[in-house]
KOLVEX-709081 format. One record per residue (C-alpha): residue in three letters; x negated, y, z. Coordinates in pm, whole numbers, padded with zeros to 5 digits, always signed. Example, Ala and Ser with C-alpha at 12.3 -4.5 7.8 and 13.67 -1.06 7.14 Angstrom:
ALA-01230-00450+00780/SER-01367-00106+00714/
***
This chain:
UNK-06382+12381+10681/UNK-06527+12686+10513/UNK-06881+12566+10578/UNK-06830+12277+10338/UNK-06737+12504+10046/UNK-06961+12444+09747/UNK-07132+12138+09894/UNK-06917+11885+09712/UNK-06845+11843+09346/UNK-06520+11651+09382/UNK-06183+11669+09549/UNK-06167+11537+09906/UNK-05935+11491+10193/UNK-06080+11600+10528/UNK-05943+11537+10869/UNK-06065+11534+11227/UNK-06099+11185+11367/UNK-06137+11153+11747/UNK-06379+10883+11861/UNK-06387+10692+12190/UNK-06690+10879+12323/UNK-06819+11232+12349/UNK-06845+11279+11971/UNK-06591+11397+11718/UNK-06655+11345+11351/UNK-06534+11479+11022/UNK-06440+11195+10790/UNK-06472+11261+10418/UNK-06285+11064+10156/UNK-06322+11123+09785/UNK-05981+11113+09624/UNK-06115+11181+09276/UNK-06476+11201+09174/UNK-06710+11257+08886/UNK-06815+10895+08887/UNK-07159+10818+08748/UNK-07201+10492+08562/UNK-07582+10515+08540/UNK-07835+10610+08806/UNK-08205+10619+08860/UNK-08166+10505+09222/UNK-07859+10373+09402/UNK-07885+10382+09780/UNK-07640+10157+09962/UNK-07556+10282+10309/UNK-07476+10625+10451/UNK-07651+10620+10786/UNK-07925+10870+10865/UNK-08194+10659+10691/UNK-08007+10615+10364/UNK-07897+10979+10350/UNK-08254+11091+10427/UNK-08380+10892+10129/UNK-08116+11049+09904/UNK-08222+11393+10026/UNK-08593+11330+09969/UNK-08550+11172+09625/UNK-08329+11454+09505/UNK-08558+11717+09649/UNK-08855+11549+09476/UNK-08675+11607+09148/UNK-08540+11262+09072/UNK-08227+11285+08862/UNK-07923+11065+08907/UNK-07960+10972+09274/UNK-07643+10805+09401/UNK-07558+10702+09757/UNK-07270+10461+09819/UNK-07111+10441+10164/UNK-06845+10178+10235/UNK-06648+10395+10479/UNK-06788+10725+10605/UNK-07132+10872+10666/UNK-07291+10774+11002/UNK-07064+10468+11041/UNK-07255+10179+11194/UNK-07534+10264+11437/UNK-07608+10629+11355/UNK-07299+10794+11499/UNK-07334+10659+11853/UNK-07716+10678+11883/UNK-07873+10861+12176/UNK-08072+11062+11921/UNK-08416+11051+12081/UNK-08705+11200+11887/UNK-09073+11154+11972/UNK-09413+11202+11815/UNK-09537+10899+12006/UNK-09582+10559+11848/UNK-09853+10299+11921/UNK-09876+10216+11551/UNK-10140+10420+11372/UNK-09943+10523+11065/UNK-09600+10507+11224/UNK-09722+10817+11405/UNK-09708+10981+11061/UNK-09347+10870+11017/UNK-09250+11027+11350/UNK-09451+11342+11275/UNK-09283+11393+10937/UNK-08939+11335+11090/UNK-08983+11598+11359/UNK-09129+11854+11120/UNK-08834+11801+10885/UNK-08577+11831+11163/UNK-08733+12157+11279/UNK-08671+12318+10941/UNK-08359+12139+10815/UNK-08103+12381+10953/UNK-08271+12678+10787/UNK-08292+12485+10458/UNK-07935+12358+10443/UNK-07738+12597+10658/UNK-07609+12305+10863/UNK-07671+12296+11240/UNK-07850+11979+11356/UNK-07841+12017+11734/UNK-08217+11968+11775/UNK-08351+12004+12130/UNK-08730+11995+12184/UNK-08802+12004+12558/UNK-09087+11753+12522/UNK-09116+11404+12669/UNK-09321+11227+12933/UNK-09407+10857+12951/UNK-09447+10776+13320/UNK-09731+10554+13442/UNK-09678+10418+13792/UNK-09942+10140+13800/UNK-10319+10144+13727/UNK-10263+09921+13424/UNK-10012+10171+13288/UNK-10270+10448+13331/UNK-10513+10239+13126/UNK-10243+10200+12863/UNK-10196+10576+12838/UNK-10572+10626+12807/UNK-10586+10356+12540/UNK-10316+10535+12342/UNK-10486+10872+12383/UNK-10803+10731+12228/UNK-10597+10626+11924/UNK-10421+10961+11888/UNK-10683+11238+11896/UNK-10770+11188+11529/UNK-10404+11239+11431/UNK-10213+11570+11424/UNK-09972+11435+11687/UNK-09961+11669+11990/UNK-10018+11448+12293/UNK-10188+11487+12631/UNK-10254+11286+12944/UNK-10118+11489+13235/UNK-10146+11475+13614/UNK-09867+11410+13866/UNK-09874+11781+13951/UNK-09806+11878+13592/UNK-09531+11614+13568/UNK-09361+11759+13874/UNK-09380+12105+13725/UNK-09217+11990+13401/UNK-08957+11763+13566/UNK-08891+11898+13917/UNK-08614+11645+13992/UNK-08855+11348+13983/UNK-08946+11137+14286/UNK-09327+11144+14267/UNK-09398+10862+14517/UNK-09511+10614+14251/UNK-09614+10845+13968/UNK-09985+10823+13879/UNK-10001+10993+13539/UNK-09798+11080+13234/UNK-09832+11095+12858/UNK-09687+11425+12745/UNK-09565+11503+12392/UNK-09449+11864+12353/UNK-09203+11896+12068/UNK-09028+11569+12153/UNK-08663+11570+12245/UNK-08330+11468+12095/UNK-08104+11554+11804/UNK-07736+11504+11729/UNK-07737+11208+11486/UNK-07408+11306+11323/UNK-07514+11666+11259/UNK-07854+11548+11136/UNK-07696+11313+10883/UNK-07452+11577+10760/UNK-07734+11828+10716/UNK-07934+11573+10518/UNK-07625+11500+10309/UNK-07578+11872+10245/UNK-07941+11894+10136/UNK-07911+11588+09915/UNK-07608+11734+09735/UNK-07777+12072+09714/UNK-08061+11911+09519/UNK-07828+11714+09292/UNK-07765+11375+09459/UNK-07418+11222+09448/UNK-07263+11071+09762/UNK-06957+10851+09713/UNK-06741+10725+09996/UNK-06553+10512+10059/UNK-06737+10302+09802/UNK-06786+09941+09909/UNK-07050+09750+09712/UNK-06878+09428+09614/UNK-07146+09281+09390/UNK-07506+09321+09276/UNK-07611+09173+08944/UNK-07968+09194+08809/UNK-08014+09260+08439/UNK-08280+09108+08214/UNK-08473+09435+08197/UNK-08507+09470+08575/UNK-08212+09698+08637/UNK-07904+09637+08851/UNK-07531+09647+08796/UNK-07379+09772+09120/UNK-07011+09680+09143/UNK-06764+09882+09350/UNK-06382+09914+09346/UNK-06428+10241+09157/UNK-06645+10100+08881/UNK-06994+09970+08805/UNK-07316+10171+08813/UNK-07622+10061+08613/UNK-07921+10148+08835/UNK-08295+10138+08770/UNK-08339+10035+09132/UNK-08127+09975+09439/UNK-08211+10042+09803/UNK-08044+09845+10081/UNK-08006+10090+10371/UNK-07698+09932+10526/UNK-07800+09889+10890/UNK-07630+09591+11050/UNK-07462+09508+10717/UNK-07808+09449+10562/UNK-07781+09072+10581/UNK-07452+09064+10396/UNK-07575+09293+10120/UNK-07895+09090+10089/UNK-07697+08768+10064/UNK-07531+08901+09750/UNK-07866+08846+09575/UNK-07991+08545+09770/UNK-08180+08698+10065/UNK-08115+08626+10433/UNK-08277+08934+10579/UNK-08393+08870+10938/UNK-08188+09143+11104/UNK-07949+09110+11396/UNK-07732+09354+11595/UNK-07820+09406+11960/UNK-07590+09553+12226/UNK-07753+09873+12354/UNK-07595+10072+12635/UNK-07654+10420+12763/UNK-07482+10605+13045/UNK-07367+10969+13042/UNK-07300+11156+13364/UNK-07082+11452+13447/UNK-07239+11784+13541/UNK-07516+11746+13799/UNK-07552+12068+14004/UNK-07930+12035+14031/UNK-07954+12000+13651/UNK-07720+12291+13587/UNK-07930+12512+13814/UNK-08246+12460+13606/UNK-08369+12747+13391/UNK-08516+12522+13121/UNK-08407+12190+12971/UNK-08572+11886+13127/UNK-08816+11687+12915/UNK-08713+11336+12820/UNK-08874+11081+13049/UNK-08953+10720+12977/UNK-09008+10521+13293/UNK-09218+10237+13158/UNK-09192+10014+13466/UNK-08820+10080+13498/UNK-08773+10022+13123/UNK-08535+10309+13054/UNK-08526+10654+12898/UNK-08356+10952+13055/UNK-08276+11295+12915/UNK-08059+11594+12985/UNK-07714+11593+12823/UNK-07568+11942+12860/UNK-07557+11992+13238/UNK-07567+11622+13313/UNK-07797+11332+13239/UNK-07805+11048+12988/UNK-08009+10736+13043/UNK-08043+10411+12853/UNK-08211+10092+12974/UNK-08361+09793+12795/UNK-08264+09479+12982/UNK-08482+09170+13010/UNK-08428+08905+12746/UNK-08224+08684+12978/UNK-07969+08962+13032/UNK-07952+09144+12701/UNK-07677+09057+12453/UNK-07710+08973+12085/UNK-07417+08998+11847/UNK-07531+08672+11687/UNK-07181+08591+11562/UNK-07231+08862+11299/UNK-07533+08672+11168/UNK-07324+08355+11131/UNK-06989+08501+11026/UNK-07061+08852+10904/UNK-06957+09189+11042/UNK-06581+09204+11109/UNK-06396+09382+10828/UNK-06324+09740+10916/UNK-06591+09768+11186/UNK-06777+10094+11149/UNK-06713+10347+11423/UNK-06616+10109+11697/UNK-06805+10025+12017/UNK-06851+09715+12228/UNK-06707+09681+12574/UNK-06952+09823+12826/UNK-07105+09612+13102/UNK-07252+09821+13383/UNK-07336+09515+13591/UNK-07579+09398+13323/UNK-07791+09711+13360/UNK-07752+09776+13735/UNK-08114+09684+13809/UNK-08228+09962+13577/UNK-07966+10202+13710/UNK-08105+10151+14059/UNK-08462+10210+13939/UNK-08350+10527+13763/UNK-08179+10646+14084/UNK-08501+10588+14275/UNK-08707+10783+14020/UNK-08448+11061+13973/UNK-08261+11079+14305/UNK-07994+11326+14187/UNK-07847+11036+13987/UNK-07724+10878+14311/UNK-07452+11137+14346/UNK-07376+11180+13977/UNK-07040+11075+13833/UNK-07052+10852+13528/UNK-06816+10980+13259/UNK-06907+10751+12974/UNK-07088+10427+12901/UNK-07165+10383+12533/UNK-07230+10027+12419/UNK-07293+09997+12049/UNK-07478+09784+11795/UNK-07832+09866+11689/UNK-08026+09651+11445/UNK-08336+09454+11535/UNK-08587+09256+11335/UNK-08798+08984+11500/UNK-09084+09226+11573/UNK-08871+09541+11623/UNK-09026+09716+11322/UNK-08811+09807+11021/UNK-08831+09648+10676/UNK-08932+09923+10437/UNK-09028+09898+10071/UNK-08981+09687+09759/UNK-08887+09324+09821/UNK-09068+09030+09665/UNK-08850+08799+09460/UNK-08615+09055+09306/UNK-08732+09329+09073/UNK-08654+09684+09177/UNK-08477+09580+09498/UNK-08589+09790+09794/UNK-08501+09777+10161/UNK-08480+10036+10437/UNK-08329+09820+10709/UNK-08387+09687+11059/UNK-08422+10023+11235/UNK-08405+09992+11610/UNK-08495+10364+11624/UNK-08333+10496+11309/UNK-08299+10861+11411/UNK-08670+10924+11466/UNK-08764+10709+11167/UNK-08512+10854+10923/UNK-08692+11168+10812/UNK-09038+11013+10779/UNK-08920+10691+10617/UNK-08706+10885+10371/UNK-09014+11077+10261/UNK-09236+10765+10261/UNK-08999+10571+10037/UNK-08927+10868+09815/UNK-09298+10926+09755/UNK-09347+10557+09678/UNK-09053+10543+09436/UNK-09156+10862+09255/UNK-09533+10796+09232/UNK-09538+10416+09210/UNK-09746+10357+09521/UNK-09707+10403+09897/UNK-09833+10741+10021/UNK-10015+10566+10306/UNK-10057+10221+10449/UNK-09751+10088+10634/UNK-09790+09715+10584/UNK-09660+09644+10935/UNK-09319+09752+10801/UNK-09344+09565+10469/UNK-09024+09361+10421/UNK-09241+09087+10274/UNK-09403+09007+10609/UNK-09116+08765+10659/UNK-09039+08454+10456/UNK-08832+08139+10451/UNK-08991+08038+10781/UNK-08794+08321+10948/UNK-08494+08113+11052/UNK-08189+08229+11246/UNK-08302+08058+11572/UNK-08639+08231+11534/UNK-08470+08564+11462/UNK-08252+08538+11771/UNK-08536+08432+12000/UNK-08764+08711+11879/UNK-08493+08979+11891/UNK-08423+08889+12253/UNK-08792+08903+12333/UNK-08851+09230+12145/UNK-08560+09405+12316/UNK-08677+09292+12657/UNK-09035+09386+12570/UNK-08950+09745+12471/UNK-09150+09893+12758/UNK-09396+09617+12846/UNK-09763+09706+12856/UNK-09899+09735+12501/UNK-10228+09550+12526/UNK-10477+09506+12243/UNK-10462+09162+12080/UNK-10104+09125+12203/UNK-09926+08793+12160/UNK-09556+08719+12208/UNK-09446+08360+12231/UNK-09068+08338+12183/UNK-08954+08136+11883/UNK-09292+07970+11835/UNK-09404+07759+11668/UNK-09208+07806+11348/UNK-09197+07539+11079/UNK-09527+07684+10953/UNK-09785+07472+11131/UNK-10105+07352+10973/UNK-10204+06989+10943/UNK-10432+07020+11248/UNK-10198+07215+11475/UNK-10096+06911+11678/UNK-10463+06820+11727/UNK-10563+07170+11841/UNK-10265+07319+12026/UNK-10371+07188+12367/UNK-10728+07310+12329/UNK-10687+07667+12209/UNK-10525+08002+12270/UNK-10314+08036+11961/UNK-10242+08350+11761/UNK-09947+08416+11535/UNK-10013+08502+11171/UNK-09724+08528+10923/UNK-09540+08239+11087/UNK-09853+08025+11134/UNK-10020+07922+11457/UNK-10396+07976+11434/UNK-10658+07927+11709/UNK-10801+08249+11848/UNK-11044+08077+12085/UNK-11093+07738+12248/UNK-11097+07628+12611/UNK-11357+07413+12782/UNK-11344+07258+13130/UNK-11405+07531+13382/UNK-11281+07811+13157/UNK-11012+08046+13275/UNK-10759+07928+13017/UNK-10439+08090+12893/UNK-10328+08421+12753/UNK-10452+08694+12988/UNK-10442+09026+12805/UNK-10642+09325+12923/UNK-10777+09660+12808/UNK-11117+09537+12916/UNK-11316+09220+12858/UNK-11105+08930+12971/UNK-11106+08551+12995/UNK-11190+08488+12629/UNK-11508+08698+12627/UNK-11745+08422+12744/UNK-11590+08138+12540/UNK-11600+08346+12222/UNK-11969+08406+12278/UNK-12014+08030+12310/UNK-11837+07981+11977/UNK-12054+08243+11804/UNK-12365+08066+11934/UNK-12225+07737+11802/UNK-12189+07878+11451/UNK-12526+08053+11456/UNK-12718+07748+11582/UNK-12519+07434+11501/UNK-12191+07388+11313/UNK-11831+07480+11379/UNK-11488+07420+11223/UNK-11211+07681+11195/UNK-10852+07645+11074/UNK-10794+07896+10792/UNK-10464+07756+10666/UNK-10272+08085+10706/UNK-10451+08232+10403/UNK-10207+08322+10124/UNK-10279+08104+09819/UNK-10167+08145+09458/UNK-10232+07958+09135/UNK-10237+08177+08825/UNK-10248+08016+08483/UNK-10125+08067+08129/UNK-10225+08228+07802/UNK-10257+08577+07951/UNK-10396+08483+08293/UNK-10741+08634+08231/UNK-10591+08946+08076/UNK-10353+08992+08370/UNK-10622+08953+08635/UNK-10857+09187+08448/UNK-10581+09446+08462/UNK-10501+09388+08828/UNK-10854+09362+08970/UNK-11149+09601+08963/UNK-11410+09323+08953/UNK-11491+09107+08652/UNK-11334+08764+08654/UNK-11556+08475+08766/UNK-11658+08206+08521/UNK-11526+07850+08555/UNK-11649+07698+08881/UNK-11742+08033+09034/UNK-11584+08255+09297/UNK-11593+08628+09368/UNK-11438+08893+09586/UNK-11205+09127+09398/UNK-10978+09418+09483/UNK-10642+09533+09356/UNK-10620+09910+09353/UNK-10331+10155+09337/UNK-10304+10400+09046/UNK-10475+10667+09259/UNK-10762+10433+09334/UNK-10683+10315+09686/UNK-10728+09956+09802/UNK-10401+09765+09781/UNK-10549+09418+09844/UNK-10869+09217+09874/UNK-10856+08872+09713/UNK-11101+08584+09667/UNK-11073+08459+09307/UNK-11196+08125+09174/UNK-11160+08009+08813/UNK-11094+07637+08848/UNK-11057+07547+08480/UNK-11041+07775+08175/UNK-10751+08014+08236/UNK-10655+07860+08572/UNK-10732+08070+08879/UNK-10699+08015+09254/UNK-10637+08340+09444/UNK-10680+08362+09821/UNK-10559+08656+10030/UNK-10506+08728+10400/UNK-10218+08570+10588/UNK-10036+08899+10642/UNK-10066+08990+10273/UNK-09915+08680+10111/UNK-09588+08815+09972/UNK-09713+09175+09980/UNK-09977+09082+09719/UNK-09752+08842+09527/UNK-09492+09116+09475/UNK-09756+09355+09335/UNK-09877+09089+09089/UNK-09526+08989+08984/UNK-09441+09354+08917/UNK-09735+09385+08676/UNK-09642+09056+08506/UNK-09288+09179+08445/UNK-09381+09528+08329/UNK-09662+09406+08105/UNK-09474+09102+07969/UNK-09769+08872+08040/UNK-09743+08504+07946/UNK-09851+08362+08282/UNK-09724+08148+08565/UNK-09792+08246+08928/UNK-09723+07979+09189/UNK-09730+08042+09562/UNK-09903+07732+09703/UNK-09964+07872+10053/UNK-09775+07594+10232/UNK-09900+07314+10008/UNK-10268+07358+10083/UNK-10446+07352+10417/UNK-10785+07518+10466/UNK-11074+07430+10694/UNK-11387+07638+10724/UNK-11709+07456+10814/UNK-11991+07694+10905/UNK-12335+07691+11062/UNK-12691+07584+10979/UNK-12596+07215+11009/UNK-12276+07240+10800/UNK-12445+07088+10496/UNK-12579+06792+10696/UNK-12232+06709+10828/UNK-12049+06737+10496/UNK-12316+06544+10309/UNK-12241+06240+10525/UNK-11885+06234+10389/UNK-11934+06289+10016/UNK-12133+06167+09718/UNK-12148+06522+09587/UNK-12490+06685+09618/UNK-12439+06962+09874/UNK-12796+07094+09847/UNK-12864+07460+09788/UNK-12993+07387+09439/UNK-12686+07188+09340/UNK-12407+07367+09530/UNK-12487+07735+09519/UNK-12332+08024+09707/UNK-11990+08129+09563/UNK-11958+07808+09362/UNK-11651+07584+09370/UNK-11631+07211+09302/UNK-11369+06938+09328/UNK-11512+06680+09567/UNK-11415+06372+09761/UNK-11461+06403+10134/UNK-11402+06091+10335/UNK-11223+05948+10035/UNK-10981+06244+10003/UNK-10978+06470+09698/UNK-11010+06840+09769/UNK-11177+07158+09649/UNK-11479+07304+09823/UNK-11597+07665+09786/UNK-11933+07762+09927/UNK-11836+08071+10120/UNK-11789+08164+10485/UNK-11651+08477+10643/UNK-11893+08421+10931/UNK-12182+08505+10697/UNK-12347+08174+10782/UNK-12402+07867+10566/UNK-12055+07731+10510/UNK-11781+07593+10294/UNK-11408+07643+10276/UNK-11225+07319+10205/UNK-10889+07340+10028/UNK-10702+07024+10120/UNK-10355+06887+10043/UNK-10156+06964+10355/UNK-10073+06599+10421/UNK-10445+06507+10425/UNK-10567+06790+10644/UNK-10570+06605+10978/UNK-10759+06310+10828/UNK-11025+06538+10679/UNK-11061+06731+11005/UNK-11104+06414+11208/UNK-11359+06277+10962/UNK-11563+06598+10981/UNK-11555+06605+11361/UNK-11665+06241+11378/UNK-11943+06293+11125/UNK-12076+06597+11310/UNK-12111+06450+11660/UNK-12491+06427+11637/UNK-12510+06784+11511/UNK-12307+06914+11806/UNK-12005+07010+11600/UNK-11713+07187+11769/UNK-11418+07416+11702/UNK-11425+07793+11680/UNK-11149+08048+11639/UNK-11072+08376+11471/UNK-11212+08594+11754/UNK-11556+08445+11698/UNK-11516+08479+11322/UNK-11431+08847+11364/UNK-11740+08912+11575/UNK-11961+08725+11328/UNK-11822+08905+11022/UNK-11873+09244+11187/UNK-12235+09184+11277/UNK-12292+09074+10915/UNK-12138+09397+10788/UNK-11835+09235+10620/UNK-11544+09471+10562/UNK-11193+09357+10648/UNK-10879+09440+10454/UNK-10629+09625+10670/UNK-10909+09783+10870/UNK-11202+09913+10665/UNK-10994+09914+10347/UNK-10624+09964+10281/UNK-10390+10207+10109/UNK-10547+10491+10308/UNK-10895+10437+10163/UNK-11067+10412+09829/UNK-11327+10141+09767/UNK-11614+10386+09715/UNK-11585+10542+10059/UNK-11540+10191+10202/UNK-11877+10087+10058/UNK-11730+09835+09813/UNK-11917+09968+09510/UNK-12069+09625+09437/UNK-11723+09479+09372/UNK-11595+09768+09158/UNK-11695+09739+08792/UNK-11621+10079+08645/UNK-11806+09980+08331/UNK-11599+09671+08255/UNK-11403+09686+07932/UNK-11060+09624+08083/UNK-10862+09927+08196/UNK-10784+09803+08546/UNK-10527+09981+08760/UNK-10692+10273+08939/UNK-10997+10288+08710/UNK-10943+10642+08584/UNK-10871+10767+08936/UNK-11191+10609+09071/UNK-11397+10762+08794/UNK-11259+11101+08894/UNK-11323+11034+09265/UNK-11681+10934+09189/UNK-11738+11245+08976/UNK-11606+11477+09248/UNK-11805+11306+09524/UNK-11695+11164+09858/UNK-11602+11362+10167/UNK-11628+11071+10410/UNK-11788+10728+10414/UNK-11770+10410+10614/UNK-12053+10394+10865/UNK-12187+10122+11090/UNK-12233+10217+11454/UNK-12359+10056+11771/UNK-12237+10164+12112/UNK-12352+10175+12473/UNK-12055+10027+12662/UNK-11980+09849+12989/UNK-11676+09621+13020/UNK-11480+09757+12724/UNK-11539+09706+12353/UNK-11400+09889+12049/UNK-11093+09745+11880/UNK-11057+09992+11596/UNK-10874+10324+11557/UNK-11063+10489+11843/UNK-11140+10860+11810/UNK-11500+10965+11737/UNK-11632+11290+11883/UNK-11931+11516+11823/UNK-11997+11829+12027/UNK-11643+11829+12162/UNK-11478+11799+11821/UNK-11302+11506+11654/UNK-11507+11393+11354/UNK-11372+11050+11265/UNK-11231+10718+11374/UNK-11335+10357+11411/UNK-11169+10095+11190/UNK-11259+09771+11368/UNK-11499+09674+11641/UNK-11624+09390+11856/UNK-11909+09274+12071/UNK-12201+09123+11880/UNK-12314+08823+12081/UNK-12618+08785+11856/UNK-12735+09144+11896/UNK-12596+09173+12251/UNK-12419+09505+12199/UNK-12090+09655+12090/UNK-12052+09762+11729/UNK-11790+09906+11501/UNK-11719+10034+11155/UNK-11617+10399+11144/UNK-11521+10665+10894/UNK-11732+10979+10930/UNK-11790+11289+10718/UNK-12063+11227+10462/UNK-12297+11468+10640/UNK-12276+11257+10958/UNK-12345+10917+10798/UNK-12725+10918+10817/UNK-12892+10643+11017/UNK-12977+10776+11360/UNK-12680+11015+11379/UNK-12545+11019+11733/UNK-12173+11047+11812/UNK-11934+10947+12091/UNK-11649+10695+12080/UNK-11351+10746+12311/UNK-11227+10437+12499/UNK-11005+10432+12808/UNK-11063+10796+12890/UNK-11442+10791+12850/UNK-11666+10894+12563/UNK-11930+10629+12505/UNK-12260+10709+12329/UNK-12284+10564+11979/UNK-12526+10581+11689/UNK-12512+10520+11315/UNK-12741+10227+11228/UNK-12848+10044+10916/UNK-12610+09763+10832/UNK-12593+09476+10895/UNK-12715+09400+11244/UNK-12759+09036+11141/UNK-12851+08924+10788/UNK-12621+08676+10618/UNK-12742+08321+10555/UNK-12769+08368+10174/UNK-12978+08683+10229/UNK-13201+08511+10484/UNK-13250+08216+10248/UNK-13335+08443+09958/UNK-13587+08638+10165/UNK-13745+08316+10289/UNK-13788+08193+09931/UNK-13932+08526+09828/UNK-14174+08520+10124/UNK-14292+08171+10035/UNK-14338+08269+09674/
***
C-alpha cells in the first residue's frame, strides 16, 4: 500500500477484507498510536459525514480535531450506499448543501491524491403525468435564483440523453448536468486522507464507551484506549446515533430502514453506448436507475405497507459487531417497482441480476438529517439521520465546520435543526413517520404539504377535540393547528394542488370574518418561555436588539448572530419587575431556547429560563367586534383608553384567570389570551357563546397569513432568518443601535449600515390567474434573474396576489415593474407602497388625528 505512505502518524496493520457485494475494502487498525488526551472537537463516527467534518475542521485551521471510529471507516451505511449525487433538492438551502458537496467531490482527488470514483453523466427526473410536469415547473421557479444548474427538458432531449428509455409515457424531464454517482468508500478515504493531511487525528477501532459532561461545558470521552477531554463532541454515528445519544440522556428519533438496490450483469445495449447514461429518477415508478460499469443499478422505494423498518434496533440496540454486514434481500418486496423499471427501460427485461444489496440506512421522521448543536447539553452537536449521506456529506461537513469555527451557521438550515424534535417524538411516532417518509420518497411535492402518519401526537391543545372535526389541520412542531375551517357545502379535506384549491374560497370567508366581525384562532403551538432572576434584564438586553419593554408592556424583538443576521423574532412582555414572558414561533421553540441557554452559560448570568410551551394554551381573538365579545366576559375595562395596543394585563375571563396581550398578527383589533392548558376549552366555549350576536366564528392560519401579508407584517423564516440582516428586511424600527447595551450583532450592524445595503425587502403585487405566490419564486427583469420572493398569498381585501421579495436596492422604488416566475410562466408584478391594508392601530390613530 505505497499510496498510504505518509498519510498516517502511527503504526497500523492493513489487510484486504472481502465483502459480500461488489466492493472490497481496506481495513485499518491502529496497533499503537499517538493518543491525544485533549481535543478541540471530537467527532464520533467514521462514515462519510463524520470524516467530511473532520476534513473541513482541520482544513479551516482548527487544531486538535479527533475522529473516533468504533470499527473501521465507512462501516454502517456508507460502505454499501449506491453513491448517488445530485444538485437537486426541493429545499431552498439544502440546494446549497448539495452544491457544495459536488464542487468538493470534483476537486478532492486533485487535492488529496486519492481517487474518488466520481462519475458525472447528469441526471433526469422523469415526469409522466401532467401533475408531475407542474411539479417540475414549480421546482424550476424555485431554482433559477440559485447557482444550481437545472433545466426543464423535452421528451426529445430526454431520448437523446438516455436512448434506452421507453418514451410512451414521458412528458418532460428535469435535467441536472453534473449529477451522477461516486464510490462512497473511495470518497471517505479521500476525505480521511485530506483530514490527516491538515492535521486531524483518526483513531480506529476506538469505541466510545462513555460521555461525561464537565462543569465548564467540556466533555470527557471514554474509550478503551483512554479518555479525551473535548471542548465539544459531534455525534455522527449513523444508525448508532440513538445509542450514543442515550449515553447522555437523549433518545434521538432515528431508525434504520431496509433499502435495496439491484445490480445487473453486463447489458449489451449499455456496453455499446459511447457515453455513460445519465441517472434517471422515475417519479411515478419511485425508483432511481444508473449505469454500473456495463450494466445497470436501480433502487426502489416501496410503499409504506411493504417497506421494512429495523425497529428492533430502536428497542434493543444495534447487534454487537454489526458494521459491514447486510440484510437478507427480498426481491418479491420490490417486484412492482422492478416491473415498472422494465417497462421504462426495456433492456432490463433480459438483464441478469448479479447482486441485490439490502442494507440499513437511517431515517428521521421527516427524512431530513439532524444537524447542529443540541438543546439541553452544552457543546453537544449532532450530524445524524442521513437518508442520503453521500450527497449531504461534503456540504454538511462544511456547514458544520463553518458554524463551529465562527459561532454561527453560515446560512439558514432550520429544517435540519436537531431541536425541531422534542419529547413528543415517541417511538411509535418515529416508526409511523419513517414508514410514511420512505414510501413518500417520490410522491408529488406540493406546496403546503401535509403528511398524516403518526398524528396526532401527545401535543394537542385544549381545543383540539372541539375543532378537529371542523378544520383541515396542519402539523407544527408536534401540534395540530387549524389551517382552515369547513362549512356545509364546502369541498372538505386535504386536496393539495399547485394552483388554487378547495381552501381558497373558505379562507377568503375567514379573512372577511376577521375584517368585518370577530374570529378566534388557536395559537397554542407558539413556543413560550419564562425568564426571571437577578440578571434577567441584563441577559435579554444582551440577546435582543430592541430595548426591553416596561412592566405591563410588550414589544417585538430580534436575536441576531454575531455578524448581524436574524436568528429569531420574539414577542417579549415584562410581567412583573424582572419577570419576562417570551413568545416565539412553533418551529423555533428549542432552536431559540438553545441559543439563550448558551448565552446564559457563557456569560454566567443569574437567571432561570423555563419552557412553559405545553403548560399554556393560546387563543387569538381578532376583528372589529373582538372588544365587544371579550367585554361581556370580564370586569376589566377593555376600552382603547384603558387597554392600549401592546399592553398586557392579568384578567379574569368567564371566571378563569389568564393573561391578555393586546396584539394580533392579523393586524386587526385583537388580543392574545394566555390560558392554563386545562382551562383552555372552557375559555374558548365561553368566548364562542358570548360572541353569537356578533357573528363570531373560527379562522385558521391560512387566513392569518393572508391578513398579515396585506398588512405588511414580516414573518420569521421567510422575510428574516440567518440569511438576512434586519436592515435589509426593513426591521429598522425594532433595532436600537443607540441603546446602551452591547447586544449580539450590534457592531456588525453598525458596519453594515455604514457600508450601505445592496438589496432590500420590497412589497409587490402581481397579475395572476389561478396560481398565487408561495415564496422562493424567481424574479426576472429583462430576461435576467434579479431576486426572489420570500412569502406570498392572495389578498382577499385588495383582491390581488401579493408577495414580499428581495430586490437590488436600485430596483426597490415604488412603480418598478418585474416578473415573477410561477409554473413555467412569468407573471407581471410591480413594487408598491406597503402595506396594502392599514393595520387597525394605524387606522384608529389616523381617525383620531382626522377628528382632531
